[in-house]
Steps between C-alpha positions, in 0.01 A plus 500: 500500500714220359452218749798625697536217752771476760607187689540568869697267725463518877680203652348191342194691380492598134212682337430720201334838525398765249692819564250718314227392739727551800590848380140613546542450877142372502547123496733217591532223241690170494514190283668228704741228392519160667796578723510592867208306645454197724301261279646160414521318166297520276378835634844638577551760616275805500162348416221748580200285406284310748341310213780276367548250783774676695481517879291798604746596773778529243287704261411736785867534589591566136240774476631654818858487368432685175249748640732583789763587238248737342405647841148363468308318774438154351186466713330766287540325162204445269509215248260334258388150412633517144310293242611625154179693427410867465349595835628827648448571870506827689704471820341688791620592849327198652702266275829606658686196634216252448699279267844536660497149646241295306442441131130443572477857631629646174260701287318224309527425129703810422795575273520877538494710815442876506503744790545862595544430872852585624686244707344186353764283329370295208670165445459254213690187401637429152680228310490563124205742497526873442529723809379855434511790744303814415529829686267795465712775658220756476224305677760306701356163405673178401430169330681168522416258219568129446447442128561153363396371160129490586507834679674653200241357262227643724680839490536520877753784482275712279201432726701593808566847359132537414409412859753750636342766278156413635590480870786748539440721194846398382632659182715229335719766336623593847578143605831319525516126440773241549495155343724284715691185388288221355515227238618623160373400157814294440393263777121496467407265220147367447484182294285510189266229629395734782248767407642850470250762614389742230643777718853407388417456133279797428425724798843601625747626240816707491556711189217308338651157562395235757739478794474121508763353269462178305779247543561134418302358792235765557500863607700707744305753704633835622311568822715799588437674167127424517467662841713794389256555213207483742657778706534711185144419397379612843663838445842482665779689332780287358761693695323414826527122456 
């Protein structure tokens, strides 16, 4: 798999989807843009988060708009209270729809959701952080991960695969994973005066070299590459990412 994303446009709605995941006929996936919703400045237009100060009625309408496009009942959505940590939560039947209308009803303190229950749409919100979708086509289980800098340092993606192995008996070699658009190393610079976690200097390397690059003002971090390497470390095949 080579991150084969396609931009779909349906009226004012624009979203990216991974064709390789779609081709399995097991899942629906979408990474939204900001167009096509009803939110006003500064949340314009398609804000899906209840936790940024936008009017809840507009967020609910935005969720309905995009999930209607995907032929999903927006009242069934499951979300998380994302906190940039490494907690992974199993989504059960009783969680269906609990967090469709309230942030406070989202699964608490969680940055990765996993489930093998059909018909439960998982929804997470992203700005610069790394969105990762994992599909186990054999056990018919999925994971949706929100991995920012701290989550990456805590190896959230790696831990998510370990949890899928434990709960679903997932074999990572059978899994497909898509890393959706996120901040790139060219735009993520940490100034020298701020402490760089040892993870970037010594723990995560590509071809023997750290993936954080020294520059004039500090270091640039490659979150996408780091999470890619975690998928490989967990046992995924390169061609399936």
